[in-house]
DOLOKOL-200804 format. One record per residue: x, y, z of N, C-alpha, C, CB in turn; residue in one letter; residue number from 1. Coordinates in nm, 2 decimals. Atoms other than C-alpha are relative to their C-alpha. Glycine has a CB too. Example, Ala and Ser with C-alpha at 12.3 -4.5 7.8 and 13.67 -1.06 7.14 Angstrom:
residues 2
<rec <0.09,-0.12,0.00>,<1.23,-0.45,0.78>,<0.09,0.12,0.00>,<-0.10,0.00,0.12>,A,1> <rec <-0.09,-0.11,0.00>,<1.37,-0.11,0.71>,<-0.08,0.11,0.08>,<0.04,0.05,-0.14>,S,2> 
end
This chain:
residues 150
<rec <0.14,-0.03,0.04>,<1.59,-0.44,-0.35>,<-0.05,-0.11,-0.09>,<0.00,0.14,-0.08>,M,1> <rec <0.06,0.11,0.08>,<1.36,-0.69,-0.50>,<-0.11,0.05,-0.09>,<-0.06,-0.11,0.09>,M,2> <rec <0.10,-0.05,0.10>,<1.16,-0.63,-0.82>,<-0.09,-0.11,-0.03>,<0.07,0.06,-0.12>,T,3> <rec <0.09,0.11,0.04>,<0.85,-0.84,-0.87>,<-0.02,0.00,-0.15>,<-0.14,0.02,0.08>,P,4> <rec <0.02,0.00,0.15>,<0.77,-0.95,-1.22>,<-0.13,0.08,-0.03>,<-0.02,-0.15,-0.05>,P,5> <rec <0.12,-0.08,0.04>,<0.52,-0.74,-1.42>,<-0.12,-0.09,0.01>,<0.02,0.06,-0.14>,P,6> <rec <0.13,0.07,0.00>,<0.16,-0.84,-1.37>,<-0.09,0.06,-0.11>,<-0.07,0.00,0.14>,R,7> <rec <0.09,-0.05,0.11>,<-0.10,-0.81,-1.65>,<-0.14,-0.03,0.04>,<0.04,-0.07,-0.13>,A,8> <rec <0.14,0.01,-0.02>,<-0.47,-0.78,-1.65>,<-0.06,-0.13,-0.06>,<-0.08,0.12,-0.05>,G,9> <rec <0.06,0.12,0.06>,<-0.72,-1.04,-1.79>,<0.06,-0.04,-0.13>,<-0.15,0.02,-0.01>,P,10> <rec <-0.05,0.05,0.13>,<-0.59,-1.26,-2.07>,<0.13,0.05,-0.04>,<-0.10,0.02,-0.10>,N,11> <rec <-0.13,-0.06,0.03>,<-0.23,-1.15,-2.05>,<0.07,-0.06,-0.12>,<0.09,-0.01,0.11>,P,12> <rec <-0.07,0.06,0.11>,<-0.12,-1.40,-2.32>,<-0.09,0.00,-0.13>,<0.02,-0.15,0.04>,D,13> <rec <0.08,-0.01,0.11>,<-0.39,-1.30,-2.56>,<-0.09,-0.12,-0.02>,<0.08,0.02,-0.13>,G,14> <rec <0.08,0.12,0.01>,<-0.61,-1.60,-2.49>,<-0.13,0.04,-0.06>,<-0.03,-0.06,0.14>,E,15> <rec <0.12,-0.03,0.06>,<-0.93,-1.63,-2.68>,<-0.11,0.03,0.10>,<-0.04,-0.11,-0.09>,A,16> <rec <0.12,-0.04,-0.08>,<-1.24,-1.46,-2.52>,<-0.12,-0.06,-0.06>,<0.00,0.15,0.02>,C,17> <rec <0.12,0.04,0.07>,<-1.60,-1.53,-2.59>,<-0.01,0.07,-0.14>,<-0.13,0.05,0.09>,K,18> <rec <0.01,-0.05,0.13>,<-1.67,-1.49,-2.95>,<0.13,-0.03,-0.08>,<-0.03,0.15,0.00>,G,19> <rec <-0.12,0.04,0.07>,<-1.32,-1.61,-3.04>,<0.10,0.10,-0.03>,<-0.04,-0.06,-0.13>,G,20> <rec <-0.10,-0.10,0.03>,<-1.14,-1.28,-3.06>,<0.11,0.00,0.11>,<-0.07,0.14,0.00>,H,21> <rec <-0.12,0.00,-0.09>,<-0.80,-1.23,-2.89>,<-0.01,0.13,0.08>,<0.13,0.00,-0.08>,K,22> <rec <0.00,-0.12,-0.09>,<-0.78,-0.99,-2.59>,<0.14,0.05,0.02>,<-0.07,-0.04,0.14>,A,23> <rec <-0.13,-0.05,-0.03>,<-0.49,-0.76,-2.53>,<0.01,0.03,0.15>,<0.02,0.14,-0.08>,K,24> <rec <-0.01,-0.03,-0.15>,<-0.35,-0.70,-2.18>,<-0.06,0.14,0.03>,<0.15,-0.01,0.04>,P,25> <rec <0.06,-0.12,-0.03>,<-0.54,-0.43,-2.01>,<0.08,0.08,0.10>,<-0.14,-0.02,0.06>,R,26> <rec <-0.08,-0.07,-0.10>,<-0.30,-0.34,-1.73>,<0.13,-0.08,0.02>,<-0.08,0.01,0.14>,A,27> <rec <-0.13,0.05,-0.03>,<0.06,-0.39,-1.66>,<0.05,0.07,0.13>,<0.11,0.01,-0.12>,V,28> <rec <-0.04,-0.06,-0.12>,<0.20,-0.33,-1.31>,<0.14,-0.04,0.03>,<-0.09,-0.05,0.12>,D,29> <rec <-0.14,0.02,-0.04>,<0.56,-0.29,-1.22>,<0.02,0.08,0.13>,<0.10,0.03,-0.11>,T,30> <rec <-0.02,-0.07,-0.12>,<0.67,-0.20,-0.87>,<0.13,-0.04,0.06>,<-0.11,-0.02,0.10>,S,31> <rec <-0.12,0.02,-0.07>,<0.99,-0.17,-0.67>,<-0.02,0.05,0.14>,<0.12,0.06,-0.07>,E,32> <rec <0.01,-0.05,-0.14>,<1.03,-0.13,-0.30>,<0.12,-0.04,0.08>,<-0.12,-0.06,0.07>,G,33> <rec <-0.11,0.03,-0.09>,<1.28,-0.13,-0.02>,<-0.05,0.02,0.14>,<0.12,0.09,-0.03>,A,34> <rec <0.04,-0.01,-0.14>,<1.23,-0.19,0.35>,<0.12,-0.02,0.09>,<-0.11,-0.10,0.03>,A,35> <rec <-0.11,0.01,-0.10>,<1.46,-0.15,0.64>,<-0.06,-0.01,0.14>,<0.10,0.11,-0.01>,E,36> <rec <0.04,0.01,-0.14>,<1.39,-0.27,0.99>,<0.12,0.03,0.09>,<-0.07,-0.14,0.04>,R,37> <rec <-0.12,-0.05,-0.07>,<1.63,-0.09,1.22>,<0.02,-0.06,0.14>,<-0.01,0.15,0.01>,T,38> <rec <-0.02,0.06,-0.13>,<1.57,-0.28,1.54>,<-0.02,0.11,0.11>,<0.14,-0.06,0.02>,G,39> <rec <0.02,-0.10,-0.11>,<1.59,-0.08,1.87>,<0.02,0.14,-0.05>,<0.09,-0.03,0.12>,P,40> <rec <-0.01,-0.13,0.04>,<1.52,0.28,1.80>,<0.05,0.10,0.11>,<-0.14,0.05,-0.05>,A,41> <rec <-0.05,-0.10,-0.09>,<1.72,0.55,1.97>,<0.03,-0.06,0.14>,<-0.09,0.12,0.01>,L,42> <rec <-0.03,0.07,-0.12>,<1.84,0.31,2.24>,<-0.12,-0.02,0.09>,<0.10,0.08,0.08>,D,43> <rec <0.12,0.04,-0.07>,<1.48,0.22,2.34>,<-0.04,-0.14,-0.03>,<-0.11,0.10,-0.03>,T,44> <rec <0.05,0.14,0.02>,<1.28,-0.10,2.35>,<-0.09,0.00,-0.12>,<-0.07,-0.05,0.12>,A,45> <rec <0.09,-0.01,0.11>,<1.09,0.02,2.04>,<0.08,-0.05,-0.13>,<-0.05,0.14,-0.02>,A,46> <rec <-0.06,0.04,0.13>,<1.15,-0.12,1.69>,<-0.05,0.11,-0.10>,<-0.05,-0.14,-0.05>,D,47> <rec <0.03,-0.10,0.10>,<1.16,0.12,1.39>,<0.01,-0.06,-0.14>,<0.09,0.13,0.01>,A,48> <rec <-0.02,0.06,0.14>,<1.12,0.06,1.02>,<-0.02,0.12,-0.10>,<-0.11,-0.11,-0.03>,Y,49> <rec <0.01,-0.10,0.11>,<1.15,0.26,0.69>,<-0.04,-0.09,-0.12>,<0.13,0.08,-0.02>,L,50> <rec <0.04,0.06,0.13>,<0.98,0.16,0.36>,<-0.01,0.10,-0.10>,<-0.13,-0.08,0.02>,T,51> <rec <0.02,-0.09,0.12>,<1.00,0.32,0.02>,<-0.05,-0.09,-0.11>,<0.14,0.07,-0.04>,A,52> <rec <0.06,0.07,0.11>,<0.79,0.21,-0.28>,<-0.02,0.09,-0.12>,<-0.13,-0.06,0.05>,T,53> <rec <0.03,-0.07,0.12>,<0.77,0.31,-0.64>,<-0.07,-0.10,-0.09>,<0.13,0.06,-0.07>,A,54> <rec <0.08,0.09,0.09>,<0.51,0.16,-0.88>,<-0.05,0.08,-0.12>,<-0.11,-0.07,0.07>,E,55> <rec <0.06,-0.06,0.12>,<0.39,0.23,-1.23>,<-0.09,-0.10,-0.06>,<0.11,0.05,-0.10>,Q,56> <rec <0.09,0.09,0.06>,<0.09,0.08,-1.40>,<-0.05,0.06,-0.13>,<-0.12,-0.03,0.09>,Q,57> <rec <0.05,-0.04,0.13>,<-0.02,0.09,-1.76>,<-0.14,-0.05,-0.01>,<0.09,-0.05,-0.12>,I,58> <rec <0.14,0.04,0.01>,<-0.39,0.09,-1.81>,<-0.05,0.03,-0.14>,<-0.09,0.07,0.10>,R,59> <rec <0.05,-0.03,0.13>,<-0.61,0.10,-2.12>,<-0.03,0.14,-0.03>,<-0.12,-0.09,-0.03>,S,60> <rec <0.04,-0.14,0.02>,<-0.73,0.46,-2.07>,<0.09,0.10,0.07>,<-0.14,0.02,0.04>,S,61> <rec <-0.09,-0.09,-0.06>,<-0.45,0.60,-1.86>,<0.12,-0.08,0.07>,<-0.07,0.09,0.11>,F,62> <rec <-0.12,0.06,-0.07>,<-0.11,0.53,-1.69>,<0.02,0.08,0.13>,<0.13,-0.01,-0.09>,N,63> <rec <-0.03,-0.08,-0.12>,<-0.01,0.62,-1.34>,<0.13,-0.05,0.06>,<-0.11,-0.01,0.10>,F,64> <rec <-0.12,0.03,-0.07>,<0.31,0.63,-1.13>,<-0.03,0.05,0.15>,<0.12,0.08,-0.06>,A,65> <rec <0.02,-0.03,-0.14>,<0.30,0.63,-0.75>,<0.13,-0.02,0.08>,<-0.12,-0.08,0.07>,R,66> <rec <-0.11,0.01,-0.09>,<0.58,0.69,-0.50>,<-0.04,0.02,0.14>,<0.12,0.10,-0.04>,Q,67> <rec <0.04,-0.02,-0.14>,<0.55,0.65,-0.12>,<0.12,-0.04,0.09>,<-0.12,-0.08,0.03>,S,68> <rec <-0.10,0.03,-0.11>,<0.77,0.64,0.19>,<-0.07,0.00,0.13>,<0.11,0.11,0.00>,A,69> <rec <0.06,0.02,-0.14>,<0.67,0.52,0.54>,<0.11,-0.01,0.10>,<-0.09,-0.13,0.00>,V,70> <rec <-0.09,0.01,-0.12>,<0.85,0.56,0.87>,<-0.09,-0.04,0.12>,<0.09,0.13,0.03>,A,71> <rec <0.08,0.04,-0.11>,<0.72,0.38,1.17>,<0.08,-0.05,0.12>,<-0.10,-0.11,-0.04>,G,72> <rec <-0.06,0.04,-0.13>,<0.79,0.28,1.53>,<-0.11,-0.09,0.07>,<0.05,0.12,0.08>,I,73> <rec <0.09,0.09,-0.07>,<0.64,0.00,1.74>,<0.07,-0.04,0.13>,<-0.05,-0.12,-0.09>,A,74> <rec <-0.06,0.04,-0.13>,<0.68,-0.10,2.10>,<-0.10,-0.09,0.07>,<0.04,0.12,0.09>,R,75> <rec <0.08,0.09,-0.09>,<0.55,-0.39,2.32>,<0.01,0.06,0.14>,<0.05,-0.15,-0.01>,R,76> <rec <0.00,-0.05,-0.13>,<0.45,-0.24,2.65>,<0.00,-0.10,0.11>,<-0.12,0.10,0.02>,L,77> <rec <0.01,0.12,-0.09>,<0.36,-0.56,2.82>,<-0.01,-0.12,-0.09>,<-0.13,0.01,0.10>,T,78> <rec <0.01,0.12,0.07>,<0.32,-0.92,2.72>,<-0.12,0.00,-0.10>,<-0.01,-0.12,0.09>,R,79> <rec <0.12,-0.01,0.07>,<-0.03,-0.84,2.59>,<-0.03,0.13,-0.08>,<-0.12,-0.03,0.09>,D,80> <rec <0.03,-0.14,0.04>,<-0.02,-0.47,2.50>,<0.12,0.06,-0.09>,<-0.03,0.09,0.11>,L,81> <rec <-0.10,-0.06,0.09>,<0.16,-0.30,2.20>,<-0.05,0.13,-0.05>,<0.04,-0.09,-0.11>,S,82> <rec <0.04,-0.13,0.06>,<0.16,0.05,2.06>,<0.08,0.02,-0.13>,<0.01,0.12,0.09>,V,83> <rec <-0.08,-0.03,0.11>,<0.27,0.17,1.72>,<-0.05,0.13,-0.06>,<-0.01,-0.11,-0.11>,S,84> <rec <0.03,-0.12,0.08>,<0.28,0.48,1.50>,<0.08,0.01,-0.12>,<0.02,0.13,0.09>,G,85> <rec <-0.07,-0.02,0.12>,<0.37,0.57,1.15>,<-0.04,0.13,-0.07>,<-0.03,-0.13,-0.09>,S,86> <rec <0.02,-0.11,0.09>,<0.40,0.85,0.90>,<0.02,-0.04,-0.14>,<0.10,0.12,0.04>,Y,87> <rec <-0.02,0.03,0.14>,<0.35,0.81,0.53>,<-0.02,0.12,-0.09>,<-0.11,-0.11,-0.04>,Q,88> <rec <0.02,-0.11,0.10>,<0.39,1.05,0.24>,<-0.01,-0.07,-0.14>,<0.12,0.10,0.00>,I,89> <rec <0.03,0.07,0.13>,<0.26,0.95,-0.11>,<-0.03,0.10,-0.11>,<-0.11,-0.10,0.02>,Q,90> <rec <0.03,-0.09,0.11>,<0.24,1.11,-0.45>,<-0.04,-0.09,-0.12>,<0.12,0.09,-0.04>,R,91> <rec <0.05,0.07,0.12>,<0.04,0.99,-0.76>,<0.00,0.09,-0.12>,<-0.14,-0.07,0.02>,V,92> <rec <0.00,-0.08,0.12>,<0.09,1.11,-1.11>,<-0.07,-0.08,-0.12>,<0.14,0.05,-0.04>,R,93> <rec <0.07,0.06,0.12>,<-0.15,1.03,-1.41>,<0.07,0.05,-0.12>,<-0.15,0.02,0.00>,L,94> <rec <-0.05,-0.04,0.12>,<-0.02,1.04,-1.76>,<-0.06,-0.08,-0.11>,<0.15,0.00,-0.01>,F,95> <rec <0.06,0.07,0.12>,<-0.12,0.93,-2.12>,<-0.15,-0.03,0.03>,<0.08,-0.14,-0.02>,D,96> <rec <0.14,0.02,-0.03>,<-0.48,0.99,-2.02>,<-0.09,0.00,-0.13>,<-0.04,0.11,0.09>,E,97> <rec <0.10,0.00,0.11>,<-0.76,0.90,-2.26>,<-0.13,-0.05,0.07>,<0.04,-0.10,-0.12>,N,98> <rec <0.11,0.04,-0.09>,<-1.05,0.89,-2.00>,<-0.13,0.07,-0.05>,<0.04,0.05,0.15>,I,99> <rec <0.13,-0.05,0.04>,<-1.41,0.93,-2.09>,<-0.06,0.09,0.11>,<-0.10,-0.11,-0.02>,S,100> <rec <0.06,-0.09,-0.09>,<-1.61,1.21,-1.92>,<-0.07,-0.07,0.12>,<-0.10,0.10,-0.07>,Q,101> <rec <0.07,0.07,-0.10>,<-1.82,0.96,-1.73>,<0.09,-0.07,0.10>,<-0.09,-0.10,-0.06>,G,102> <rec <-0.09,0.07,-0.09>,<-1.52,0.79,-1.58>,<0.10,0.09,0.08>,<0.08,-0.10,-0.07>,D,103> <rec <-0.10,-0.09,-0.05>,<-1.32,1.10,-1.49>,<-0.01,0.02,0.15>,<-0.01,0.14,-0.07>,Q,104> <rec <0.02,-0.02,-0.14>,<-1.47,1.15,-1.14>,<0.05,-0.12,0.08>,<-0.15,0.02,0.03>,L,105> <rec <-0.05,0.12,-0.06>,<-1.40,0.78,-1.05>,<0.15,0.00,0.00>,<-0.05,-0.12,-0.06>,D,106> <rec <-0.14,0.00,0.01>,<-1.04,0.81,-1.17>,<0.06,0.11,0.10>,<0.05,0.03,-0.14>,I,107> <rec <-0.05,-0.10,-0.09>,<-0.99,1.14,-0.98>,<-0.01,-0.04,0.15>,<-0.08,0.13,-0.02>,D,108> <rec <0.02,0.04,-0.14>,<-1.13,0.98,-0.66>,<0.10,-0.11,0.04>,<-0.14,-0.05,0.02>,R,109> <rec <-0.09,0.12,-0.02>,<-0.92,0.66,-0.69>,<0.15,0.04,-0.01>,<-0.03,-0.11,-0.09>,L,110> <rec <-0.14,-0.03,0.02>,<-0.60,0.83,-0.80>,<0.02,0.16,0.01>,<0.05,-0.04,-0.14>,F,111> <rec <-0.01,-0.14,-0.02>,<-0.59,1.18,-0.65>,<0.14,0.05,-0.03>,<-0.04,0.05,0.14>,P,112> <rec <-0.13,-0.05,0.04>,<-0.30,1.38,-0.81>,<0.04,0.11,0.10>,<0.00,0.05,-0.14>,Q,113> <rec <-0.04,-0.09,-0.11>,<-0.20,1.54,-0.48>,<0.11,-0.07,0.08>,<-0.12,0.06,0.09>,V,114> <rec <-0.09,0.06,-0.10>,<0.07,1.48,-0.22>,<-0.09,-0.03,0.12>,<0.12,0.09,0.04>,R,115> <rec <0.07,0.04,-0.11>,<-0.09,1.28,0.06>,<0.09,-0.03,0.12>,<-0.09,-0.13,-0.03>,L,116> <rec <-0.09,0.02,-0.12>,<0.06,1.29,0.41>,<-0.10,-0.06,0.10>,<0.07,0.13,0.04>,S,117> <rec <0.09,0.06,-0.10>,<-0.08,1.06,0.68>,<0.07,-0.05,0.12>,<-0.08,-0.11,-0.06>,S,118> <rec <-0.05,0.06,-0.12>,<-0.02,0.96,1.04>,<-0.10,-0.11,0.04>,<0.01,0.11,0.11>,F,119> <rec <0.08,0.11,-0.05>,<-0.14,0.64,1.19>,<0.05,-0.05,0.14>,<-0.01,-0.12,-0.10>,S,120> <rec <-0.04,0.06,-0.13>,<-0.14,0.51,1.55>,<-0.09,-0.12,0.03>,<-0.02,0.11,0.11>,T,121> <rec <0.08,0.11,-0.04>,<-0.26,0.19,1.70>,<0.04,-0.05,0.14>,<0.02,-0.11,-0.10>,S,122> <rec <-0.02,0.06,-0.13>,<-0.30,0.02,2.03>,<-0.06,-0.14,-0.02>,<-0.08,0.08,0.12>,L,123> <rec <0.03,0.14,0.03>,<-0.31,-0.36,2.02>,<0.01,-0.08,0.13>,<0.09,-0.06,-0.11>,I,124> <rec <0.00,0.10,-0.11>,<-0.41,-0.61,2.29>,<-0.02,-0.14,-0.05>,<-0.12,0.03,0.11>,R,125> <rec <-0.01,0.13,0.06>,<-0.32,-0.96,2.20>,<0.02,-0.11,0.11>,<0.11,-0.02,-0.11>,D,126> <rec <-0.01,0.10,-0.11>,<-0.40,-1.24,2.45>,<-0.01,-0.14,-0.07>,<-0.12,0.01,0.10>,T,127> <rec <0.00,0.13,0.06>,<-0.39,-1.52,2.19>,<0.11,-0.09,0.05>,<0.01,0.01,-0.16>,R,128> <rec <-0.10,0.10,-0.04>,<-0.21,-1.84,2.28>,<0.06,-0.06,-0.12>,<-0.07,-0.11,0.09>,D,129> <rec <-0.07,0.06,0.12>,<0.05,-1.96,2.03>,<-0.02,-0.15,-0.02>,<0.14,0.04,0.00>,L,130> <rec <0.02,0.14,0.01>,<-0.01,-2.32,2.11>,<-0.14,-0.05,-0.01>,<0.06,-0.06,0.13>,T,131> <rec <0.14,0.03,0.01>,<-0.39,-2.31,2.11>,<-0.07,0.11,-0.07>,<-0.07,-0.03,0.14>,D,132> <rec <0.06,-0.10,0.09>,<-0.55,-2.12,1.82>,<-0.13,0.05,0.05>,<0.00,-0.05,-0.14>,A,133> <rec <0.14,-0.04,-0.04>,<-0.89,-2.11,1.99>,<0.00,0.08,0.13>,<-0.08,-0.12,0.02>,T,134> <rec <0.00,-0.07,-0.13>,<-0.77,-1.95,2.31>,<0.05,0.15,-0.02>,<0.10,-0.07,0.10>,A,135> <rec <-0.05,-0.14,0.00>,<-0.73,-1.57,2.36>,<-0.07,0.08,-0.11>,<0.14,0.01,-0.03>,G,136> <rec <0.06,-0.10,0.09>,<-0.84,-1.26,2.17>,<0.10,0.10,-0.05>,<-0.12,0.07,0.07>,K,137> <rec <-0.08,-0.10,0.06>,<-0.69,-0.99,1.95>,<-0.10,0.12,-0.02>,<0.06,-0.04,-0.14>,L,138> <rec <0.08,-0.12,0.01>,<-0.83,-0.63,1.99>,<0.09,0.11,-0.05>,<-0.07,0.03,0.13>,K,139> <rec <-0.08,-0.12,0.05>,<-0.70,-0.32,1.80>,<-0.09,0.12,0.00>,<0.04,-0.03,-0.15>,K,140> <rec <0.06,-0.14,0.01>,<-0.78,0.05,1.82>,<0.10,0.07,-0.09>,<-0.01,0.07,0.14>,V,141> <rec <-0.08,-0.07,0.10>,<-0.65,0.24,1.51>,<-0.05,0.13,-0.02>,<0.01,-0.09,-0.13>,V,142> <rec <0.04,-0.14,0.03>,<-0.66,0.61,1.44>,<0.09,0.05,-0.11>,<0.01,0.09,0.12>,D,143> <rec <-0.07,-0.06,0.11>,<-0.56,0.77,1.11>,<-0.03,0.14,-0.02>,<-0.03,-0.08,-0.13>,D,144> <rec <0.02,-0.14,0.04>,<-0.52,1.13,1.01>,<0.08,0.03,-0.13>,<0.05,0.10,0.11>,Y,145> <rec <-0.06,-0.03,0.13>,<-0.45,1.24,0.65>,<-0.02,0.14,-0.04>,<-0.05,-0.10,-0.10>,A,146> <rec <0.01,-0.13,0.05>,<-0.39,1.57,0.48>,<0.06,0.00,-0.14>,<0.08,0.11,0.09>,K,147> <rec <-0.04,-0.01,0.14>,<-0.36,1.65,0.11>,<0.07,0.13,-0.02>,<-0.11,-0.02,-0.10>,T,148> <rec <-0.07,-0.13,0.04>,<-0.13,1.91,-0.05>,<0.00,0.00,-0.15>,<0.15,0.01,0.06>,Y,149> <rec <0.00,-0.01,0.15>,<-0.16,2.03,-0.41>,<0.14,-0.01,-0.05>,<-0.07,0.12,-0.04>,A,150> 
end
């Protein structure tokens, strides 16, 4: 498992802003993830993958933690045509909230505190030439379905 370094918002080192005052970090993001590509799935020509992610961010008016897991499968049907499908489950939790009334709707929309379950399917036609970047086309059809649970 690889852990990226924490990232901070504007002026993470307290650099001077306009007016000469020092700014404090506004956001710190830490996340961890793991991915596994399993290769041929169930003795078929399809490839399968599993991904798990956990992240936590510290904001000036609230903090949040998000966990998600994804399982997917992909298969090349012909040289030009591929299909794939995936399932994702995700949960977000807000804490240490100090949110103004005017911002509450935006925060609730961007960080819904529900379990989100989603399916995604895609059909991809790729006629691009690896040796000539100007030859060929890439076309995708993607369909998503999501459901929330309290």
